[in-house]
N, C-alpha and C positions, 0 to 999 in steps of 0.2 A: 490532426486526427490520427488515432491509433487504430490500425486494422490488423487483427490476428486471423490467419487463415490456415486451417487444417494442420495444427501443430501437434506433433508427436514427440514424446520424450520417454525414454526408458532408462532404468538403472539396473545393470546386470540383467536378470530375467524379468524384472518387474516393470510393466508399462504403467507410467504415472499419468501422462497426458495422451489421450487417445483420440486425436482428431478434433482439437479444440479450435473453435472459430468465434470471434467476437469483434465488436467495434466500440470504440469510445469516441463519441461525438463532441465537438467543441462545447465547453461549459457544462458538460454532463458529469455526474458522479455515478460511477458504476460500482456496485457492491457484489463481491464474490463470496458465496457461502458454501458450506459443505463440511462434512465430518473431518476430524483430525486424520491426517494421513492420505487425503485424496489428491493432494498436489496443488493446493491453492497458492502456497508460498513459492513453489517451484514455477508455477505459471507467472507469478509476479516477477520473479527474478529472470525468467526467460524474456518477458516483455521489456525489461530494462537492459537486457544484454549481459547480465551476469552469468547466465547459463545459456548454452547454445542448444537449440532443439535438434532432434535427429532429422526432422523434415518439417516442411511448412514455411510460411513467410510471416514476418512481423514488419509492417510498414508504418513508420512514424513520420508524419509530415512529408510523405513521398519517398522516404529512404527505407529500403528493405534492410534492416539491421542484421538479418541472417546471411546476407551476401556482401555487405559493404566492407570496406577496408577498416582497419583499427582506428585510423584517423577520423574517418567519417562516423564511426561508431561513437568515438569520444565526443565529437561535436554534437551528435544527436543526444547523447546522455546528458549533456549540459542543459538540455531542455527539461529534464526530469529531476524532481526531488524525490528521495526515497526515505521513508520512515520505517526503520527496522523494528522487528519484534524486540521487546524489552529495551527499546530506545537505542541500544548499542552505542552509548557515549564512551568517549575515551576517558578511562578512570584517572589517568595521570595528568590530564589537562583540566584547567578550570573551565567554567561555563563559557566565558568569553572565547577562549581558544577552540572549544568544541564547535561553537556556532561559526566561528571565523575560518574553520578548517577548509571548507570548499572555496571560500573567497581567496585564501592564500594559495591554494593548489591549482585552481581553475581559472583565475583571473589576475590581471595586472593592476590590482587596486593598491593605492597608498594607504598608510596607517590611518589617516583621518577618514578616508572613505570606508575602510573596514570597521572602524569604531562606530561610525554613524549607522552603518548597515546592521551591525550586530545589535546595537541598542534599539533600532527600529524593529527588527525582527522579534526580539525578546518582548518588546512592548506589545506587538501584535498578538502574541500568544499569552499576554497577561502577566508577564514577569518583569520585575524591575529590581535593581540592586542585588542581583544574584551573580553578576559576571565574575566575581572573585572566588566564588564557591566551587568546590569540587562536586562531581556527581554523587559521591557518597553522602553529601550533606543534604541532598534533596529527597523529597518524597517521590513515590512512584508517579503520581500525576504530574509533578513538576518536571521529572525526567522526560516524560512523554512530550511535554510542551517544549522543552529544550530541543528534543529531537526534531520536532516540527519546525521550530525556528531555524535550525540548521538546514532543514530540507528546503525552506523557502528563501534562504539567504541569497541564492544565486538567481532569484526571480524566474523560477521555472514556469513552463507552460503546463506541465503535468506534475501531479503529485501522486505517488504510489504509497499507500499505507498498508503495512503488514500487521494486522491485529492491534490497532491503535488503542483499544480499550481493555485489552487483556490484563488481568491482575489489578484492576481498579475497582473501587467501590461504585455503587450505582450512581451516586451524585457526581463523582469525578468522571465516570464514563459518559454521562450526559453532557458534562462540561466539554469534554473532548469532542463529542459529536457536534455540539454547538460551534466549537472552534473550527471544525472542518467545514461546516456550512458557511461560517463567516469568511473564511479564507477564500472559499469558492466565489463568494459575492464580491469581496473587496480586491482580490488579486486576479479575478477572471480566469481561474485555472480549471482544468479538467482533472478528475481524480478517479483512481481505481482503489477500492478499499477492500481488503480481505478481512473478514471478521466472522466470529461465532456469535456475536452479540446482536440478536434480532431486534432489540429495542433501538440500538444504534442504526442498524440497517434500515429499519422502517423510517427513521427520522431523516437520514441523510441521502437515501438512494433516489436517483431518478430511474434507475433500472437495477434489477437484481438478477444474477444468474446463480444457479446451484450446480456444483460439480459432484458427480457420483460415478465411481468406477471409471474415472478418466474422461468422462463425457459430460457435456452440459445437458442436464435433464429438465431444467426450467430456465426461462428467460422472460421477464416481464416486470411490471411495476409492483410496488408494495401492496397495493390493493389486490392486484391479480394473484400474488402469491398467497394471500390470505384466503382466497377463494379456490385455490387449486384442488383438483381431484387426485393428483399424483400422491400415492401413499408414502413414497420415500420423502417427498418434499414436506408433506403434512407432518410426518413424524419428526423431522428435523426442526421445523419452525415452531412446533409446539413443545419441543423438548421432551419427547416421550421416550422412555427406556425400552419399551416393547414395540415391535413393528418390523418392517421388511429390511431395514438397514442392518447389515451384519458388521461385526468388528472387522476392520481391515488389517492387513499384514503390517505390523509396525517395525519391520526390519529397517525401513527408512522412515524417519519422521519428516514428512513432506510439508505438513502444515495445511 
């Protein structure tokens, strides 16, 4: 279980997270939505321990990663797979080594074990015979799937996705959403997904939260968000250009 309590984070004079609290229950897919720049990606990186909050607690399976030692943090991070925006593959490495990266750095696997695990993870995301290729040879959708294969290679309990469908056409976006659902079922993982894609959010979410001005202004199911009376939420989920949401300061691109 992941429990985030009263998290604050500022950069210079800009407060990005203003008292965020949430819970991710076992087997749940939690989707985080909100306009660009509101801090969705910062929240995700804070949960995984890549960014330290100014205050508040983040408890993962009983360990508060805001107060634990670096060794305990690393052990907790091994429970989590992270899918970065734009896949973030290593251009100089072939697909095999990209997926094997965590297995080589985080575990004591021999080459046979690594080979079997890489092939299995690629097959789980629908890719075969691509191990020898470089990322430059793949389409955007294939890169996303390789990034997911890398994230699941270490058999995590949690997967954190940062904009997994950004830049993809509607058909491939739906395929990635279906893949997220399939991995949840077959790997029994809990997931947090940051997205602007409401079609994907409706499809995959057990629960949706919306962040605005550093705070959570909505928390509920897909059906509940469709019926909300909150004007900020309605404007976002309907994709309307006019309404109460104002352009945010883009000094920092928070995601």
